[in-house]
C-alpha positions as CSV (number, residue, x, y, z in Angstrom):
1,M,0.0,0.0,0.0
2,W,2.7,2.4,0.9
3,A,4.7,1.4,-2.1
4,G,1.8,2.1,-4.4
5,A,1.2,5.5,-2.9
6,L,4.9,6.3,-3.0
7,S,5.2,5.3,-6.6
8,A,2.1,7.4,-7.4
9,I,3.7,10.4,-5.7
10,I,6.9,9.9,-7.6
11,A,5.1,9.5,-10.9
12,F,3.0,12.6,-10.2
13,A,6.2,14.6,-9.3
14,K,7.9,13.5,-12.5
15,L,4.8,14.6,-14.5
16,V,4.7,18.0,-12.9
17,V,8.2,18.8,-11.9
18,S,10.0,17.6,-15.0
19,P,8.2,20.0,-17.4
20,F,8.5,22.8,-14.9
21,L,12.3,22.3,-14.7
22,S,12.5,22.1,-18.5
23,A,10.6,25.4,-18.8
24,I,12.9,27.0,-16.2
25,K,15.9,25.9,-18.1
26,K,14.5,27.3,-21.4
27,N,13.6,30.5,-19.7
28,N,17.2,30.9,-18.3
29,T,18.6,30.2,-21.7
30,T,16.4,32.8,-23.2
31,N,17.3,35.3,-20.5
32,E,21.0,34.8,-21.2
33,L,20.5,35.4,-24.9
34,L,18.5,38.5,-24.2
35,Q,21.1,39.8,-21.8
36,K,23.8,39.3,-24.5
37,A,21.6,41.2,-27.0
38,V,21.1,44.1,-24.5
39,E,24.8,44.3,-23.9
40,A,25.5,44.4,-27.7
41,L,22.8,47.1,-28.1
42,T,24.4,49.1,-25.3
43,R,27.8,49.0,-27.0
44,D,26.2,50.0,-30.3
45,L,24.4,52.9,-28.6
46,K,27.7,54.1,-27.1
47,D,29.4,53.9,-30.5
48,M,26.6,55.8,-32.2
49,Q,26.8,58.5,-29.5
50,K,30.5,58.9,-30.2
51,D,29.7,59.1,-33.9
52,R,27.1,61.8,-33.3
53,E,29.5,63.9,-31.2
54,Y,32.1,63.6,-34.0
55,V,29.6,64.6,-36.7
56,H,28.4,67.6,-34.6
57,K,32.0,68.8,-34.2
58,I,32.5,68.6,-38.0
59,L,29.2,70.4,-38.6
60,E,30.4,73.2,-36.3
61,K,33.6,73.6,-38.3
62,H,31.6,73.7,-41.5
63,E,29.2,76.3,-40.1
64,E,32.2,78.5,-39.2
65,R,33.7,78.1,-42.6
66,I,30.3,79.0,-44.2
67,D,30.0,82.1,-42.1
68,R,33.5,83.2,-43.0
69,N,32.8,82.7,-46.7
70,A,29.5,84.5,-46.4
71,D,31.3,87.5,-44.9
72,G,33.9,87.3,-47.6
73,I,31.1,87.3,-50.3
74,L,29.6,90.4,-48.8
75,V,32.9,92.2,-48.8
76,H,33.5,91.2,-52.4
77,T,30.1,92.2,-53.4
78,E,30.6,95.7,-51.9
79,Q,34.0,95.9,-53.7
80,I,32.4,95.0,-57.0
81,K,29.7,97.7,-56.5
82,T,32.4,100.2,-55.6
83,L,34.3,99.4,-58.8
84,F,31.3,99.7,-61.0
85,N,30.3,103.0,-59.3
86,D,33.9,104.3,-59.8
87,K,33.8,103.4,-63.6
88,R,30.5,105.1,-64.1
89,G,31.7,108.2,-62.3
90,K,34.7,108.7,-64.6
């Protein structure tokens, strides 16, 4: 009688516990893969941030050059106007 009850409990435990342990193992594997993916995304995000900072520095230099050239164009335009006015006056 005890043997039958004990074997029933063991069989029930195998039916319930074994799938549960299998599910936990799969869950842990999935969590490890997700953790690795998150770490890779974090590295990529840091690299992208460095790239953005570099691009912004380059853009600032280009803006400075554009501003200098725009100022030079204004000066040249005024010089051309002055030259044409001098020729007309003579």
